[in-house]
N, C-alpha and C positions, 0 to 999 in steps of 0.2 A: 501721246505716248512717247517717252524718251528712249525706251528700249523694248525689245520683242517680249511681250508678256507670255506668249505661248512657249517660247524658248525657256523662259524662267520656270514655267510649270514643268517642262520636260526635265530640266536640271534638278528641280526639287524632287521629282519622282525618282530619278536615278540615285540621288543622295539618300533619300528615305529608304529605298529598296535595299541599299547597302548598309542601313542603320548608321549612317554618318551623321554625327551631330554638327550642325552648322548654324550660322547666323547670317542674316542678310543685311547689307549695308549699302545704301545708295551713295554712289561716288562716281566721279568722272562723267556725270550726266547719264549714268547707267546704274547697274546694280552689281555688287560683288557678293560672292558667297564665301564666307569666312569659315575656315575649319581650323580648330586649335588656335583661334585668334589670329590667323594669318590668311591673307587673301589667297584663295585656292583657284577660283574661276570667276567668271563674271560675264556680263553682257554690255556691250557698247553698241547702241542702235540695234542693228540686226546681226551683229557679229558676236561670236563666242570669244571671250578673252580667256586664254589658257595659260596658267603659270606652270611651266614644265621644267624638268631638269635641264640645265644649260648643256649638259653632256650630250643630250639627244636633240638639241635645238635644230641643228642643220638637217638631220634626217627627217625630223618632223615637218620641216618646211616643204618637203617633197610630197606631202599628202595633199589631196584635192582641197582647194579652198584656203590653204594655210599661207600666211605671210607674216613677216616680223611685225610685232606690235610697235608702232611708231607714234605713240602718244606724245604730243608736243613736238612732233617731227624729229624725234630721236629714237632710233631702233633700240629696243631693250632686249638683251640676250636672255633667253629663258621665258620670254613672254611672246605668245603667238596669238594673232587674230585668226579666226576661222570663219569664212563667209558662209552664208546659209547653204550653198550647194555642198559644202564639206561636212555638214552635220544634218543633212536631210533625213537620213535613216537613224533609227534608234541605236543601231549598232555603231555607226560612226560617231554619234554624240557620246555614247558610253566610252568609246575608245579614248576620246579626248578627256573626258571627266576622269577616267581611270589614270591617265598620265598625270593629271593634276593631283589626284589623291596619292599616287605613288611618290610624287616629289614633296608633298606637303610636310612630312616629318623632317625633311632635310632643309626646308625653306627657312630663311631667317624672318623673324618677326619685324614689323615696322617699329622704328624707334618711337617710344612714347614721348609726347611733348609735355 
């Protein structure tokens, strides 16, 4: 198992409960949940990857379990890893997913190759 399958199920349920249309794409050795053809959230090993508004990045890092996403050892503003203790409760996980969904309409799409 390259990523937390139970966490993936929890994310699917939150998205489905909110009638969010999404696609799943395996990437980075984990899974990404694409909304409007843009990476919205995902899982790397046991961590949630949250794509949030860069304007709230610094305040979001104060939440339990949050740290800058440093994929390839470069911090990425607007991307946060949240460790399992920060998303144990359904309420906490929904908080992060909602931040991702709030930012998604403003997020830029990846360039097509």
